C-alpha positions in Angstrom: 0.0 0.2 -0.3 1.3 3.5 -0.8 2.0 6.2 1.6 -1.2 8.1 0.6 -3.2 4.8 1.3 -1.6 4.6 4.7 -2.3 8.4 5.6 -6.0 8.2 4.6 -6.5 5.0 6.8 -4.9 6.7 9.8 -7.0 9.9 9.2 -10.1 7.8 8.8 -9.2 5.9 12.2 -9.1 9.5 13.7 -12.5 10.5 12.1 -14.1 7.2 13.6 -12.7 7.9 16.8 -14.0 11.3 17.0 -17.4 9.7 16.5 -17.4 8.3 20.2 -17.3 12.1 21.6 -19.7 13.1 19.0 -22.0 10.4 20.4 -21.4 11.5 23.8 -22.8 14.9 22.7 -25.7 13.3 21.0 -26.8 11.2 23.7 -26.0 13.8 26.4 -28.2 16.4 24.8 -31.1 14.1 24.9 -31.1 13.4 28.7 -32.4 15.6 31.6 -29.6 18.1 32.7 -29.0 16.4 35.8 -27.7 13.1 33.9 -25.7 14.7 31.2 -22.2 13.9 32.9 -23.2 10.4 33.7 -24.5 10.0 30.1 -21.5 11.1 28.3 -19.2 9.2 30.7 -20.7 5.9 29.4 -19.3 6.7 26.0 -15.9 8.1 27.2 -15.7 5.0 29.6 -16.2 2.8 26.7 -13.7 4.4 24.8 -11.0 4.0 27.4 -11.6 0.5 28.3 -12.3 -0.9 24.7 -9.2 0.7 23.2 -7.1 -1.0 25.9 -8.8 -4.4 25.4 -8.4 -4.3 21.8 -4.7 -3.4 21.8 -4.2 -6.1 24.5 -6.0 -9.0 22.6 -9.2 -7.8 20.8 -7.5 -7.4 17.6 -6.1 -11.1 17.7 -9.6 -12.3 18.3 -10.9 -10.3 15.2 -9.5 -12.7 12.7 -9.9 -16.6 12.5 -6.5 -18.3 11.9 -8.0 -21.1 9.6 -10.8 -21.8 7.1 -12.9 -23.8 9.8 -16.5 -22.6 9.4 -16.9 -23.2 13.3 -14.0 -21.2 14.5 -15.3 -18.7 17.0 -12.6 -16.1 17.1 -8.9 -15.8 16.7 -6.4 -16.6 19.5 -6.3 -13.7 22.0 -2.7 -14.3 23.0 -1.1 -14.9 19.3 0.4 -11.4 19.6 -0.3 -10.0 22.9 -0.4 -6.2 23.1 0.5 -6.2 19.5 4.2 -6.6 20.0 5.1 -8.1 16.7 2.5 -6.1 14.5 4.3 -2.9 15.2 6.9 -4.1 12.5 4.4 -3.4 9.7 3.3 0.1 9.8 0.3 -0.6 7.5 -1.0 -3.5 9.5 -0.5 -1.3 12.7 -2.7 1.6 11.2 -5.3 -1.2 10.2 -5.3 -2.5 13.7 -6.1 1.2 15.1 -8.7 1.8 12.4 -10.4 -1.5 13.7 -10.3 -0.9 17.2 -12.3 2.5 16.7 -15.1 0.2 15.4 -15.3 -1.7 18.5 -15.2 1.4 20.6 -18.2 3.0 19.0 -20.0 -0.3 18.9 -19.9 -0.5 22.8 -20.7 3.0 23.3 -23.7 3.0 21.0 -25.3 0.4 23.5 -25.3 2.9 26.5 -28.2 5.1 25.0 -30.7 2.2 26.1 -29.9 2.7 29.9 -29.9 6.5 30.3 -30.6 8.2 33.7 -30.4 4.7 35.6 -27.3 3.0 35.1 -24.2 2.4 37.6 -20.8 3.5 36.0 -19.0 0.5 37.5 -21.5 -1.8 36.3 -21.6 -0.5 32.8 -17.7 -0.8 32.5 -17.8 -4.5 33.6 -20.5 -5.1 30.9 -18.7 -3.0 28.5 -15.5 -5.2 29.0 -17.3 -8.7 28.8 -19.3 -7.5 25.6 -16.5 -6.5 23.6 -14.5 -9.7 24.6 -17.4 -12.1 24.1 -19.5 -10.5 21.6 -17.7 -7.8 19.5 -14.4 -9.2 18.9 -15.8 -12.6 17.8 -18.5 -11.0 15.6 -16.1 -8.9 14.0 -14.1 -12.1 13.3 -17.4 -13.6 11.7 -18.1 -10.7 9.5 -14.6 -9.5 8.3 -11.9 -11.8 9.8 -12.8 -14.9 7.7 -15.4 -16.4 10.1 -18.6 -18.2 9.3 -20.4 -15.1 7.9 -17.7 -14.6 5.3 -17.7 -18.1 4.4 -21.7 -18.4 4.4 -22.1 -18.3 0.8 -19.8 -20.8 -0.2 -21.1 -23.1 2.4 -24.5 -22.7 1.1 -23.2 -23.6 -2.5 -24.1 -20.0 -3.6 -21.3 -19.4 -6.1 -19.8 -16.0 -6.1 -22.2 -14.7 -3.4 -21.0 -13.4 -0.2 -22.5 -11.6 2.7 -22.4 -7.9 2.1 -21.6 -5.7 5.2 -18.9 -3.3 4.2 -18.8 -1.2 7.3 -20.8 -2.8 10.0 -24.4 -3.2 9.7 -24.1 -6.7 11.4 -21.0 -6.2 13.5 -21.9 -2.6 14.5 -25.4 -1.9 14.4 -27.4 -4.8 14.8 -25.1 -6.2 17.4 -25.3 -2.8 19.4 -29.3 -2.7 18.9 -29.7 -6.1 20.1 -27.5 -5.7 23.0 -29.4 -2.6 23.9 -32.6 -4.2 24.1 -31.3 -6.8 26.3 -30.0 -4.2 28.8 -33.4 -2.3 28.5 -35.1 -5.5 29.5 -32.9 -6.1 32.4 -32.8 -2.7 33.9 -36.2 -2.1 33.4 -38.3 1.1 32.8 -37.2 4.6 34.2 -39.3 6.2 36.9 -42.5 7.7 35.4 -41.7 6.1 31.9 -44.1 7.1 29.2 -44.3 9.5 26.3 -42.7 12.8 27.2 -41.0 11.4 30.4 -38.0 13.7 29.6 -37.4 16.3 27.0 -34.0 16.7 25.5 -32.3 19.4 28.0 -30.0 20.7 25.1 -31.0 20.4 21.7 -28.1 22.3 20.2 -25.9 19.7 21.8 -27.9 16.9 20.0 -27.3 18.7 16.7 -23.8 19.3 17.3 -23.2 15.6 18.1 -25.2 14.6 15.2 -22.9 16.6 12.9 -19.9 15.3 14.2 -21.2 11.7 13.8 -22.1 12.4 10.3 -18.5 14.0 9.7 -16.8 10.8 11.2 -18.9 8.6 9.3 -17.0 9.4 6.1 -14.1 7.6 8.1 -16.4 4.9 9.0 -17.6 4.1 5.4 -14.9 5.3 3.2 -12.1 4.6 5.3 -12.1 1.0 4.4 -11.1 2.0 0.9 -7.8 2.8 1.5 -6.7 0.0 -0.9 -7.2 0.0 -4.7 -11.0 -1.0 -5.3 -10.3 -0.3 -9.1 -10.9 -3.6 -11.0 -12.9 -5.4 -8.0 -16.3 -5.5 -7.5 -16.4 -2.0 -5.9 -16.5 0.9 -8.4 -14.4 3.0 -6.0 -14.2 5.0 -2.9 -16.1 7.9 -4.7 -19.3 5.9 -4.7 -18.9 5.1 -0.9 -18.6 8.9 -0.2 -21.8 10.0 -2.2 -23.8 7.3 -0.8 -22.6 8.5 2.8 -24.2 11.8 1.7 -27.3 10.6 -0.1 -28.7 8.2 2.4 -28.8 10.3 5.6 -30.0 13.3 3.8 -32.9 11.3 2.5 -33.3 9.9 6.1 -33.8 13.5 7.5 -36.7 14.0 4.9 -38.3 10.8 5.6 -38.2 11.2 9.4 -39.7 14.9 9.6 -42.2 13.9 7.1 -43.7 11.4 9.4 -43.3 13.8 12.2 -45.3 16.5 10.2 -48.0 14.0 9.3 -48.2 12.4 12.7 -47.8 15.5 15.1 -48.2 18.6 12.9 -44.3 19.6 13.4 -41.2 18.7 12.0 -38.4 18.9 14.9 -34.8 19.5 14.9 -34.4 16.1 17.0 -36.4 14.4 14.3 -34.1 15.7 11.7 -31.0 14.5 13.7 -32.4 11.1 14.4 -33.5 10.8 10.6 -30.0 11.5 9.4 -28.5 8.8 11.9 -31.2 6.4 10.6 -29.9 7.0 7.2 -26.2 6.7 8.3 -26.9 3.6 9.8 -28.8 2.0 7.0 -26.1 2.8 4.6 -23.4 1.5 6.6 -23.3 -2.3 5.2 -24.4 -1.1 1.7 -22.4 1.8 0.9 -20.1 0.0 -1.7 -22.9 -1.9 -3.7 -25.7 0.6 -4.4 -26.0 3.3 -6.9 -27.0 6.7 -5.4 -30.5 6.2 -6.5 -30.8 3.0 -4.5 -28.9 5.0 -1.5 -31.6 7.8 -1.7 -34.4 5.4 -1.4 -32.8 3.3 1.4 -32.1 6.4 3.5 -36.0 7.6 2.8 -37.2 4.3 3.9 -35.0 4.1 6.8 -35.9 7.5 8.1 -39.8 6.5 7.8 -39.4 3.2 9.3 -37.2 4.3 12.2 -39.6 7.1 13.0 -42.4 4.6 13.5 -40.1 2.1 15.2 -39.2 4.1 18.1 -42.7 4.1 19.1 -42.6 0.6 19.7 -41.2 0.8 23.1 -44.3 2.5 24.4 -46.6 -0.3 22.7 -44.5 -3.2 23.8 -43.2 -1.8 27.3 -39.5 -1.6 27.2 -37.6 1.4 28.0 -35.0 2.1 25.4 -34.1 5.6 26.4 -32.4 7.2 23.6 -33.9 4.9 20.7 -30.8 2.5 20.1 -33.1 -0.3 19.1 -35.2 2.1 17.0 -32.6 3.7 15.2 -29.4 0.9 15.2 -31.3 -2.4 15.4 -34.1 -1.5 13.0 -31.9 0.7 10.9 -29.1 -2.1 10.9 -31.6 -4.6 9.7 -33.0 -2.6 7.1 -29.4 -1.6 5.6 -28.2 -5.4 6.0 -31.2 -6.7 4.1 -31.2 -4.2 1.2 -28.1 -5.5 -0.5 -30.2 -8.7 -0.9 -32.6 -6.8 -3.0 -30.5 -3.9 -4.8 -26.9 -4.4 -4.5 -25.8 -4.3 -8.1 -25.3 -7.7 -10.2 -26.6 -9.6 -7.0 -29.4 -8.3 -5.5 -32.8 -9.8 -6.4 -34.2 -6.7 -8.3 -30.9 -5.8 -9.8 -29.6 -9.1 -11.7 -29.4 -11.7 -9.1 -31.5 -14.1 -7.4 -32.5 -15.0 -3.9 -29.0 -16.2 -3.0 -27.8 -12.6 -1.8 -31.1 -12.0 0.2 -30.9 -15.5 1.7 -27.3 -14.8 3.2 -28.0 -11.2 4.4 -31.0 -12.8 6.3 -29.1 -15.3 8.0 -26.0 -13.2 9.1 -28.5 -10.4 10.3 -30.6 -13.0 12.3 -27.4 -14.9 13.6 -25.7 -11.7 15.0 -29.0 -10.4 16.5 -29.8 -13.7 18.5 -26.1 -14.1 19.4 -25.5 -10.6 20.8 -29.1 -10.2 22.5 -28.6 -13.8 24.3 -25.0 -13.1 25.5 -25.8 -9.6 26.4 -28.9 -10.6 28.3 -27.2 -13.0 30.4 -24.3 -10.8 31.4 -26.6 -7.9 32.2 -28.9 -10.2 34.2 -26.0 -11.6 36.3 -24.5 -8.3 36.8 -27.8 -7.0 38.1 -28.4 -9.9 40.5 -24.9 -9.6 42.0 -23.3 -6.2 42.1 -26.5 -4.4 40.8 -26.7 -2.4 37.4 -29.3 0.0 38.2 -29.0 3.0 40.7 -31.3 3.3 43.4 -34.8 4.8 43.1 -34.1 8.0 44.8 -30.9 8.4 43.2 -32.6 8.1 39.7 -35.2 10.6 40.9 -32.5 13.3 41.9 -30.3 12.7 39.1 -27.4 10.4 38.9 -24.6 13.0 38.0 -23.7 14.1 41.5 -24.4 10.5 43.3 -22.3 8.6 40.6 -19.6 11.1 39.5 -19.8 13.9 42.1 -20.1 16.4 39.3 -22.8 18.5 37.6 -23.2 19.3 33.9 -23.9 23.1 34.7 -22.7 25.0 37.5 -25.3 27.9 36.9 -25.3 28.9 40.7 -21.8 30.3 40.6 
């Protein structure tokens, strides 16, 4: 790889790393003012912990060593703390880039437990989740594991699961885990529509802007190699699709809001952009811009309806991780089975691409939900995952961190 490719990969890693502080702002602005520090610390705690685990052994686990269809993950101690990897600067940059994906995936989950989680319990969960869920799933999707081999194992010649930048490994993974945590921790005090209004809307919009900015590293960063002559047209397509889908997602969401409530909101526009970004993540390299626009519009509409499910079904996904990332991730992961050029059902292929997309999506969803639910349940039953009732009502910032987000009385 030339020096320009290495430089772009390192820039992309910085962009994706910047997404986690952006996520902290996005989530922090949505909670009540007495929980903003706690909410943002869940993201920063994940950043610190998962980065360390990735360097120590997570990168080693993210690729299987052979071609066994049933290999769970790589050997965590094959190159402990990346001692040997540093001899290859390109590989080291690739390891750094992969680590930023592990960080943001774990941080995304925290939005489901806003206003009521203990920080220490969250850190314990984050470490176990990254080790036993994210690192192996990354190996399945990108590191030679069963998802990468699925098409060949089913006898579908030339068909592979399409997950370019993380529809399964990142968004379905995080969304399923978020649902598990929401069920284990239970509902916030006074749960219902309008329980809390975002305390700082500009903070949410700033976080959204940073996330969108970082998403170019997320989607286009993996195009650091020469894609010309492969099944991918080139990085320019990834870039335009990362503009197209979230832009259409904004329109889809605010149209639903206008028809349903009579007003299009800024929080809705921000959520629509995220819905479009989530959906385009796995499919950014295999869709023409027209299909990317339609994907963004559909994901914005569907996610706008999906966030209402928590009130109908009675689970408290505080900041709509399930509605945005699980639903949006599923839509985006299934979409290539329909519209990926040459292999999609309506774009020259048959049912094979759709079948492998569905199997991969369902497999990650069930595994992530099952392990996350078990881990969270054990933590809740032992050290406790949820803060006391009175601390939740008072606001968790002072109780958990001894800080306040806004020292207005000084």
